[in-house]
C-alpha positions in Angstrom: 100.2 203.9 9.7 101.9 207.3 9.8 104.6 208.3 7.3 107.8 206.4 8.1 111.4 207.3 7.4 112.9 203.9 8.3 111.7 200.3 8.7 114.2 198.1 10.6 113.8 194.4 9.9 114.9 192.5 13.0 114.7 193.7 16.6 118.0 192.4 17.8 120.4 194.7 19.7 121.9 196.3 16.5 118.5 197.0 15.1 117.4 198.6 18.3 120.6 200.6 18.5 120.2 201.9 14.9 116.5 202.7 15.6 117.4 204.7 18.7 120.0 206.8 16.9 117.7 207.5 14.0 114.8 208.4 16.2 117.0 210.6 18.2 117.7 212.6 15.1 114.0 213.1 14.6 113.1 210.3 12.2 110.0 208.2 12.3 111.2 204.6 12.8 109.4 201.2 13.0 111.1 198.0 14.2 109.7 194.7 13.1 110.6 191.6 15.1 109.4 188.1 14.1 109.7 186.7 17.7 107.4 187.5 20.6 110.0 189.8 22.2 112.8 192.0 20.9 116.5 191.2 21.5 117.3 188.5 19.0 120.2 186.4 20.4 120.6 188.9 23.3 117.5 187.6 25.1 116.8 186.2 28.6 114.0 183.6 29.2 112.9 181.0 31.7 113.9 177.7 30.2 113.1 175.5 33.2 110.6 176.4 36.0 112.3 179.0 38.2 115.5 179.1 36.1 116.2 182.0 33.7 119.2 182.6 31.5 120.6 184.3 28.4 119.4 182.1 25.6 122.1 182.5 23.0 124.5 185.5 23.5 125.8 185.0 27.0 128.5 187.4 28.2 129.4 191.1 28.0 132.6 192.9 26.9 132.3 194.2 23.4 129.2 196.4 23.9 130.6 199.8 22.8 131.0 202.4 25.6 129.8 205.2 23.2 126.6 203.4 22.6 126.1 202.8 26.3 126.7 206.5 27.0 124.8 208.0 24.0 121.7 205.9 24.6 121.9 206.3 28.4 121.5 202.5 28.9 122.3 202.7 32.6 119.4 205.1 33.1 117.2 202.6 31.3 118.2 199.8 33.8 121.4 198.3 32.4 123.9 197.2 35.1 127.0 195.2 34.2 129.2 193.6 36.8 132.7 192.1 36.5 133.6 188.5 36.8 135.7 187.7 39.9 138.2 186.0 37.6 138.5 186.1 33.8 138.9 182.4 32.9 139.5 179.0 34.5 140.9 176.1 32.6 140.8 172.7 34.3 143.7 170.7 32.8 143.6 167.4 34.6 142.7 166.0 38.1 145.4 168.2 39.7 146.3 171.1 37.5 144.4 174.2 36.4 145.0 177.6 35.0 143.1 180.4 36.7 143.4 183.8 35.2 142.5 186.7 37.6 142.6 190.3 36.6 146.0 191.6 37.8 149.2 191.0 35.8 151.1 189.7 38.8 148.4 187.1 39.6 148.2 186.1 35.9 152.0 185.7 35.8 151.9 183.5 38.9 149.2 181.3 37.3 151.2 180.9 34.1 154.4 180.3 35.9 153.0 177.0 37.2 153.3 175.8 33.6 156.3 177.8 32.3 158.5 180.4 34.0 159.6 181.6 30.6 156.0 182.2 29.6 155.3 184.1 32.8 158.2 186.4 31.9 156.8 186.9 28.4 153.3 187.7 29.5 153.7 191.4 30.1 155.1 191.9 26.6 152.3 189.8 25.1 149.7 191.8 27.0 151.2 195.1 25.8 151.4 193.9 22.2 147.8 192.7 22.2 146.6 195.9 23.8 148.3 198.0 21.1 146.8 195.9 18.4 143.3 196.1 20.1 143.7 199.9 20.2 143.9 199.9 16.4 140.7 197.9 16.3 139.0 200.2 18.8 140.0 203.1 16.6 138.2 201.5 13.6 135.1 200.0 15.3 133.0 203.1 14.9 134.3 204.1 11.5 132.8 203.4 8.1 135.3 201.4 6.0 136.4 202.9 2.6 134.4 201.3 -0.2 136.3 199.6 -3.1 135.6 201.6 -6.2 133.7 204.3 -4.4 135.1 207.4 -6.0 136.8 210.5 -4.6 135.1 210.4 -1.2 136.2 206.9 -0.6 139.8 207.7 -1.7 139.9 210.5 0.9 138.5 208.2 3.6 141.1 205.5 2.6 143.9 208.1 2.8 142.9 209.0 6.3 143.0 205.4 7.3 146.4 205.0 5.6 147.8 207.9 7.6 146.7 206.2 10.8 148.4 203.0 9.8 151.5 204.8 8.8 151.8 206.3 12.2 152.3 202.8 13.7 155.8 201.5 14.3 157.3 198.9 12.0 157.0 196.3 14.8 153.3 197.2 15.3 152.7 196.8 11.6 154.3 193.4 11.6 152.2 192.3 14.6 149.0 193.5 12.8 150.0 191.6 9.6 150.5 188.5 11.7 147.3 188.8 13.5 145.3 189.4 10.3 146.8 186.5 8.3 148.3 183.8 10.6 146.7 181.0 12.6 146.4 181.4 16.3 148.7 178.5 17.0 151.4 179.8 14.7 151.1 183.3 16.2 151.2 182.0 19.8 154.2 179.7 19.0 156.2 182.9 18.6 155.3 183.9 22.2 154.9 180.9 24.5 156.3 177.4 25.0 153.6 175.7 27.2 150.9 174.0 25.3 148.4 174.7 28.1 149.2 178.4 28.0 149.0 178.6 24.2 145.6 176.7 24.3 144.3 179.3 26.8 145.0 182.1 24.5 144.1 180.2 21.3 140.6 179.5 22.6 139.6 183.1 21.7 140.6 182.3 18.1 138.1 179.6 17.7 135.1 181.1 19.6 132.3 181.2 17.2 134.7 180.2 14.5 134.4 176.9 12.8 138.1 176.3 12.5 141.1 174.7 14.2 143.7 176.9 16.0 146.0 175.9 13.1 143.7 177.5 10.5 145.0 180.8 9.0 142.9 183.7 10.1 142.2 182.5 13.6 144.7 184.9 15.1 142.4 187.7 14.0 139.4 186.2 15.7 141.6 186.0 18.9 142.2 189.8 18.5 138.5 190.5 17.8 137.6 189.1 21.2 140.1 191.5 22.9 139.0 195.0 22.0 136.1 195.2 24.5 135.8 196.6 28.0 133.5 196.5 31.0 132.8 199.6 33.0 135.9 201.3 31.6 138.3 198.3 32.2 139.7 197.3 28.9 139.9 193.6 28.0 137.5 192.7 30.8 134.4 190.5 30.6 131.3 190.8 32.7 127.6 189.9 33.2 124.5 192.0 32.7 122.2 191.7 35.7 119.1 190.0 34.4 121.0 188.3 31.6 121.7 189.5 28.0 118.1 190.4 27.7 118.7 193.3 30.0 120.8 194.9 27.3 118.0 194.5 24.8 115.5 195.8 27.3 117.5 198.9 27.9 118.0 199.5 24.2 114.3 199.0 23.6 113.4 201.5 26.4 115.9 204.1 24.9 114.4 203.6 21.5 110.8 203.8 22.6 111.5 206.9 24.6 112.8 208.5 21.5 109.6 207.6 19.6 110.5 204.3 17.9 107.5 202.0 17.2 108.2 198.4 17.9 106.1 195.5 16.6 106.8 191.9 17.7 105.3 188.7 16.4 105.6 190.4 13.0 107.6 188.5 10.3 108.7 190.1 7.1 108.2 188.0 4.0 109.7 190.2 1.4 111.5 193.6 0.8 109.3 195.6 -1.6 111.4 197.1 -4.4 110.5 199.6 -7.2 112.9 201.1 -9.8 116.0 199.6 -8.2 115.1 200.9 -4.7 113.8 199.4 -1.5 110.6 201.1 -0.6 109.0 199.0 2.1 108.2 195.5 3.3 105.5 192.9 2.9 104.6 190.9 6.0 103.7 187.2 6.0 100.1 188.1 6.6 100.1 190.2 3.4 100.3 193.7 5.0 102.5 196.1 3.2 104.4 198.9 5.0 106.3 201.7 3.1 109.1 203.9 4.2 111.9 206.1 2.8 114.5 203.5 3.8 114.6 199.8 4.8 117.3 198.7 7.2 118.2 195.0 7.6 119.3 193.7 10.9 119.5 190.1 9.5 122.5 188.2 8.1 123.3 189.3 4.5 123.0 185.7 3.3 119.5 185.4 4.7 118.5 188.8 3.3 119.4 188.0 -0.3 118.3 184.3 0.0 114.9 184.8 1.5 113.8 188.5 1.6 114.9 190.0 -1.8 113.2 188.8 -4.9 115.7 187.0 -7.3 115.0 189.5 -10.1 115.5 192.6 -7.8 119.3 192.5 -8.2 121.7 191.1 -10.8 122.3 187.4 -10.4 126.1 188.0 -9.9 125.3 190.4 -7.0 122.9 188.0 -5.4 125.5 185.3 -5.6 128.1 187.4 -3.8 125.9 187.6 -0.8 124.3 184.2 -0.8 127.8 182.8 -1.2 129.2 184.4 1.9 131.1 182.0 4.2 129.0 181.3 7.3 128.8 178.7 10.0 130.2 179.0 13.5 130.3 175.3 14.4 128.6 176.1 17.7 126.1 174.3 19.9 124.3 176.2 22.7 123.0 174.8 25.9 121.5 176.2 29.2 121.3 174.0 32.2 119.6 174.3 35.6 121.8 173.0 38.4 121.0 171.8 41.9 124.5 172.7 43.0 127.8 174.2 41.7 130.3 172.0 39.9 132.8 170.2 42.1 136.0 170.3 40.0 138.6 167.6 40.9 141.4 170.1 40.3 139.8 172.7 42.5 137.3 170.9 44.8 134.2 172.3 46.5 130.6 173.1 45.8 130.7 176.2 47.9 131.0 179.3 45.6 134.6 180.2 44.8 136.1 182.7 42.4 136.6 180.1 39.6 132.8 179.4 39.6 132.3 183.0 38.5 134.9 182.8 35.7 134.6 181.7 32.1 135.2 177.9 32.7 136.8 176.4 29.6 137.2 172.7 28.8 140.0 172.8 26.2 143.3 172.2 28.0 145.7 171.8 25.1 146.2 172.9 21.5 145.9 169.3 20.4 142.5 169.1 22.2 141.3 172.2 20.3 142.6 170.8 17.1 140.9 167.4 17.5 137.6 169.0 18.4 137.5 170.7 15.0 138.8 167.7 13.0 136.2 165.4 14.7 133.4 167.7 13.7 134.6 167.9 10.1 134.8 164.1 9.8 131.9 162.9 12.1 129.6 165.9 12.5 130.6 166.7 16.1 133.5 166.5 18.5 133.8 163.4 20.6 135.6 165.7 23.1 134.1 169.1 22.5 135.5 172.5 23.6 133.1 173.8 26.2 133.0 177.3 27.7 130.7 177.3 30.7 129.5 180.4 32.6 127.5 180.2 35.8 126.0 183.7 35.9 123.8 182.9 38.9 127.0 183.3 41.0 126.9 187.0 40.1 123.1 187.4 39.7 120.6 185.9 42.1 117.7 186.8 39.9 118.3 183.9 37.6 117.8 180.8 39.8 116.1 179.8 43.1 118.2 180.2 46.3 121.0 177.7 46.5 120.6 176.6 42.9 122.2 177.8 39.7 122.1 178.2 35.9 124.9 177.6 33.6 125.5 178.6 30.0 127.4 176.1 27.8 128.9 177.4 24.6 130.2 174.4 22.7 132.5 173.8 19.8 132.7 172.1 17.4 129.7 170.8 15.6 129.2 170.8 11.8 126.6 173.3 10.7 125.2 170.6 8.5 125.6 167.0 9.6 127.0 164.3 7.2 124.6 162.7 4.7 121.6 161.0 6.1 121.7 162.9 9.4 120.2 166.2 10.4 120.0 168.6 13.3 116.2 168.4 12.9 116.5 165.0 14.4 115.8 165.3 18.2 117.9 162.2 18.8 121.0 163.8 17.2 120.6 166.9 19.5 120.0 164.9 22.6 122.9 162.5 21.9 125.4 165.4 21.5 124.0 167.2 24.5 124.8 164.2 26.6 128.4 164.2 25.1 128.6 167.9 26.3 127.4 167.1 29.8 129.8 164.1 30.1 132.7 166.3 28.9 132.1 168.6 31.8 131.5 165.7 34.2 135.0 164.3 33.5 136.4 167.4 35.3 133.5 167.9 37.8 132.1 164.5 38.6 129.0 165.8 40.3 127.9 167.8 37.2 125.7 165.4 35.4 123.8 164.5 38.5 123.3 168.2 39.3 121.5 168.9 36.0 117.8 169.2 36.7 116.8 170.8 33.4 118.3 171.8 30.1 117.7 173.8 26.9 119.4 172.7 23.8 120.0 174.7 20.6 121.7 173.2 17.6 123.0 175.3 14.6 119.6 174.7 12.9 117.8 175.9 16.0 119.9 179.1 16.1 119.0 179.7 12.4 115.3 179.0 12.9 114.9 181.1 16.0 117.3 183.9 15.5 117.9 183.9 11.7 121.6 183.0 12.2 122.2 181.2 8.9 124.0 177.9 9.5 124.1 178.9 13.2 126.6 181.6 12.5 126.7 183.9 15.5 128.7 186.5 13.6 126.2 186.7 10.6 129.2 185.7 8.4 132.7 184.4 9.1 135.3 186.8 10.4 137.8 185.7 7.7 140.1 188.1 5.9 137.9 188.1 2.8 134.9 189.2 4.9 136.5 192.0 7.1 136.5 195.8 7.0 136.2 197.0 3.4 135.3 193.4 2.4 132.5 193.1 4.9 129.9 191.9 3.9 131.4 192.0 0.4 133.7 194.3 -1.5 131.9 197.4 -2.7 129.3 197.3 0.1 131.3 198.1 3.2 129.5 201.4 3.9 126.3 199.8 5.2 124.6 200.6 1.9 123.4 197.6 -0.1 122.8 197.1 -3.9 119.3 198.7 -3.8 118.9 202.4 -3.1 117.4 203.0 0.3 118.4 199.5 1.6 121.0 199.3 4.4 122.6 196.7 6.6 122.9 197.4 10.4 123.6 193.9 11.8 126.7 191.9 12.6 127.2 191.0 8.9 128.5 194.6 8.5 131.7 196.1 9.9 133.0 195.5 12.6 131.4 192.1 12.8 129.9 189.9 15.4 129.4 190.1 19.2 127.0 192.2 21.2 128.7 195.5 20.3 126.0 197.9 19.0 128.7 199.2 16.6 127.1 198.2 13.3 123.8 199.7 14.4 125.5 202.9 15.4 127.5 203.2 12.2 124.6 202.3 9.9 122.5 205.0 11.5 125.2 207.6 10.8 125.3 206.7 7.1 121.5 206.6 6.8 121.2 210.1 8.4 123.8 211.4 5.9 121.8 210.0 3.0 118.5 211.3 4.2 119.9 214.8 4.4 120.3 214.8 0.6 119.4 212.6 -2.4 122.8 212.6 -4.2 124.4 209.6 -2.4 121.3 207.5 -2.9 121.2 208.4 -6.6 124.9 207.5 -6.9 124.3 204.2 -5.2 121.4 203.3 -7.6 123.6 204.2 -10.5 126.4 202.0 -9.4 123.9 199.1 -8.9 122.7 199.4 -12.4 126.2 199.1 -13.7 126.4 195.8 -11.8 
């Protein structure tokens, strides 16, 4: 093996992004992926004969436009198309809320439930867009590190100036979004329970919480800062599924000289003198490099890959104690025909079939789904987001047939005593609950399912390393955001061992298929490798605990 500058543990989209940037700067980089193909959760596979779909991650919006441009992902085959409508909420047998792209169309849809809410919608959109602009401004920055010395004070001062430039009303909105619950926040804007539920849904996506839980307003905002093909706030589909993103990233990285090894599982980070110097594989092979970059959840890294005596016990406890668990259950289904919704009938393709279809008609419904899971292990009436990407992409299913992604909330990451997600009966029983939930709104749905793939929180952990099934690699709560992500003192992508870095969703800005943590980590690694001072300072700080 040639001399290496960086070993990246985990070939998910952030690991590939980081690798491509490092190699583009002339570094020798090796990516190690435990699965048979790169991509992590952004991966497409055939799950039923003739039917392919995105296995875990399932829709595009947050992928950063700078990453797309810098790595020339379009040249490497990535093509993203818009949904014909943003979201579709069946409410009952007669009523539905269908949100298309234009403001006038969205106001008309909302007006069916509340004229007052329709009038408020432009102000709400403008408010949310201003708040999302603040996030967009921070996504590709390295947060200031608590206790990090003069350089971090200067960085924090720059951030402070940006915040001071906001108006008082904008500051109030940001404070509300970062601290309040989605339901409390939306109560100040709208009166219709259906309309509030539609917006509150973004606050519980991948978040094991009720809309009344403080902090869910931020998760709502987190899902609003993306864009598709230059259109802000839009959601789209990558032709070929989410694996097309990973394939384009892998092609960009390979062209820049990155070496990629699949079916290669890391057993341990090798440490010497308070520094990470390489990795040991499960077959015993040892590989050394100047830096080791982790594209795995911080909790998994310190629980499974770093020896207990390599860091102080207090430091280890900070990371293994991170709050994790998305409360999500993931299914892919092969369909003989499109769903025939009672509120919007027809199996011939219509715009709502290409939207994000959400079963979650009221705030009370969203609330009960969470409470059920906390008490019983899963929701009797779960929240289901269904996408049918084959309406936009005929490469995924045979002619006239379709595939659907079902992203389901809520399930307990760990079932009550005596029960386990390792039990196939538990998974199958809840999968039936999910199918029946959709079937209540589209009575042909259950009969149209000809194959299914089912992933519990345990499956997501075993296959993709998502501890407790957490799609964000750690909850997006106030104590795990920005300078506190993953933990206070380690927000700059550097971890408590010299030469060890974090480039995955457990770092700022958090989860979603963004590429931003990989981009940002690469920048910090390149700064360190240009001179030894920062790494020495890092090691010194670690020794002090």
